[in-house]
C-alpha positions, 0 to 999 in steps of 0.5 A: 108629932107622929112616931114612925116604926122606922124612927130610931129612939134614944131613952133618956133615963133608961137605967131607972126603974120606969125607964127599964120597964117601959123600954122593954115594953116599947122594944117588944112592941116594935119601937127601934130603941137603940140605947139610952143615956145616963151621965154616970153610966156611959160606956155600960150596957143595959138591956143589952143596949149601949148606954151613953153619958149624953145624947150628944155622945150617942149622936156621934155614934149613931143616927137618932130620930127621937128621944123619950125622957124618963127624967126627974122634973129638975133634970128635964131642962139639961136632958132636953137641951142635950137632946136638942143639941144632939140634933134629935128632931122628936122629943117626948117629955113624960115628966110632970111637975117640970118648973114652968120657966124650965119648960119655956126655956126648952121649948124656945131652944127646940123652936130655934133648932126645929125640934118637935116636943111632946109634953111635958106631962104627956103619956106619950105617942102610939102609932098602932102596930108600929111603935110607941114612946111613953107609957100608954098600953099600946101592947094591950089589944083591949085598948089598942087595935089597928084602925083608922081613928086618930086620938088626941088627948090632954089626959093619959087616963081619959085617952086610954078610956077613949081608945078602949071605947073605940075598940069596944065599938069595933073601931080601931086606932091609927095613932094616939097623940098625948099632948100633956096636961100642963099649961105650957106644952110643946105640942098643942091640940091644933098641932096634933090635929094638923099632924093627924090631918096629914096622916094618911092612915087616919080617916077620922079623929077622936079628941079629948079636951079639958076645961082651961086655956084656949087650945080647943078653941084654937084647934076649932079654927083649924078644924073648919078646914078639915074634911076628916070627921071629928068627934070630941069629949071635953072633961070638966063640964061640972067644974066651978069657974075659977077653980083649978081642977086636976091638970095644971092647965085646967083652970077657967077664968070667967068665960075663958076656957069654959066648957060652954065656950069650948063646946060652942067653938068646936060645934061651930067648926063642925065637930060633934061634941059628946057628953062621954068618951063612949059617946065619941066612939058611938058617934064615929061608929054611926058615921060609918068610919072605915076600920 
């Protein structure tokens, strides 16, 4: 999923502390926030924007292309289904600790209706110079400068570090896609690769992966067909097999999801794998990626 500056965005949970703070940051950056949702405050105004009791109510009044969710874990299912029923095509779910069965239900409903979901447990998406949805520091020029490198990350903090390294190396960022660190998510590493492969401003891709699961291996299969250069960093090289590390998805069983397996699959697909995020930026700079 790539959010565009022309996309209208509805904020689910806009009246909460985080929803308020980040809605102001998103709007200041250029995101077209048209209002928000709070079931108990429908008909009110917040941040000089309309508040609806549901996404379905909002969709009856105005066109909505995307929704971003500042919703507690046990409220995610109902809020996401409301957004899907409203016909919203892009849904950014920032919440962590969402029950797995709720996530599975939401993703099945989204698939049935043709909606795209980023997350749960994502830091959000950024289209540099246009808009962002989530809590990435798109407005910080030390971290995000316009350029031609698309960034994919399971981790928000490591994704931020990689964007910082790219800017320090004199390279800019075209788009950031934070897919989220949960074991079941709506947008996989491969899905994000496909999106950036078709994104004309993106000329190269920087990837942050993690041990656990098979998303990087699946992405490697698609990477074989790509012409855009890709450099990657895989977190968790020193973690012991079978031990859960950090994100809920970061667990290795035998050879499955191991650092060595992911590195081998990516390198076989022509992806350069670096030992550090800085190494990713340095390789892309040496490859003379256009900025």
